[in-house]
N, C-alpha and C positions, 0 to 999 in steps of 0.2 A: 394477296397473302400467302396462296395456292402457287403462283407462280412462282415465290422466290423457298419453297418448303425445299424443290432439287439441291441446292445454295447452298439452304442454313446445313441440311445433313450433309453433308460434301464435305464442308465446314470441319464441320460438329466431327467428323469421321477422320479427314487432316489430322486436326487437335488432340482429338485423344492418341494417335497411331504413334505420334512423336513427343508424347509423353510417355508411354509404353518403353519407348527404346530411345533409352540415355543415350550410348555410344549415336546414334542417329545425328539428337538434337547435339549436343558435342562437338559433331564433325562440322554439322551448319554454323556454328556461333562460331565456329576458330576459322572460320570460314568472313569473318562481318569483321571488319577494318575497324579497329580502335584513332574514331575520326577525332581530332582531338581541333577545336576552330581556332581562331585568332579571335583576344576577343576585340570586343567593340563598341563604341557607345555614338546613338543619331540621333538629331533630335526633326520630328517629322509635323511642320512647315517652318524651313531656316532659311531668312531669320522669316520672322514671325512678320504675317501681314500685318502695312495698320492696321486695315479693315476703318473702321469710324476712328476720327479723331479723336472724337466725345470719349470712346474707349478710352481710358489708359491704361489698360494693361491687358493685353496680349496671350495668346496657350498656344500653347507647344506639347508634345508627347516624347519623350528623353526614353529609347532602349540600349537597354547596355548587355551586355553577355561575358563571363571572362574569356572564356576560351575555354571551361571545364566547368570540374564539379563543388571548384574554392568559395571562398563567402566575400562578394567582392563589395568594396563601402563603396557610394556614391554620395560626393562634396556637388556643392556649386561653391563660387566665388563672386559676386557683386561686382562691378570694378575695382575699386578697391579696401574694400572690403572681406573684412577675415573669409573664409572657404563654410559651407553652412554644412550638418551632414543629413542626407533625402535618405538612404535605402541602404538594406545591406538583403546582398541577396544576389549568388553566382549568374540569373540576369532575371529580370521585368523587363517592364515600359511601367511611367508614371507620370501623368498626368500635372504639365505647369504652365498654371493662369495665372501665372502675373509677372507673366514679361511684360515693363515698360519703355516708353522711347528713348531713346541718345541717353543708352547702358548696353552691356557688354555681359553677358553670363556666364563663365566656365564650367563649365559642367565636366568636375573628376572623376573617372573610375579606379579606385586603386580597390590592391591585394589581403589580403592582410590586414586591416586592420590599419590607410594608411604608408602598407613600408614599401611598397611598390606602384611602382604610377603605372597601372597601364593604360588607359586611352584619354585624351582630350577632347574638347569639343566647346570654341564658343559659340556661341549663343544670341541672334544680334534683336531687332523690332525693325523697319521698311517706315519711314517716315512718311 
């Protein structure tokens, strides 16, 4: 623990200096670009491996990001059934453990409660 003490003191000192000097802090903050990412939706794994054929359900993890601070709504539509609401957040991950053989699951990420489609993704399971 003693070998980290000089680093801890340096970090504390720098932190105090930045807090005490608002002009320096604003100048530093203004140089940081405000990055906007593109909306994305992914599944890992996709396709879901067949695994044990005696197990009718497989798993995947859905990851999404609206690309901004805006809240997104995640839905899924299986085959010809109506879409079903899954989650609401600007970004997140969700484990899905009900992927069946011979089905296609279309995951959809919307902005503003279904008003704008940001991304969609088909998830299947290997036979």
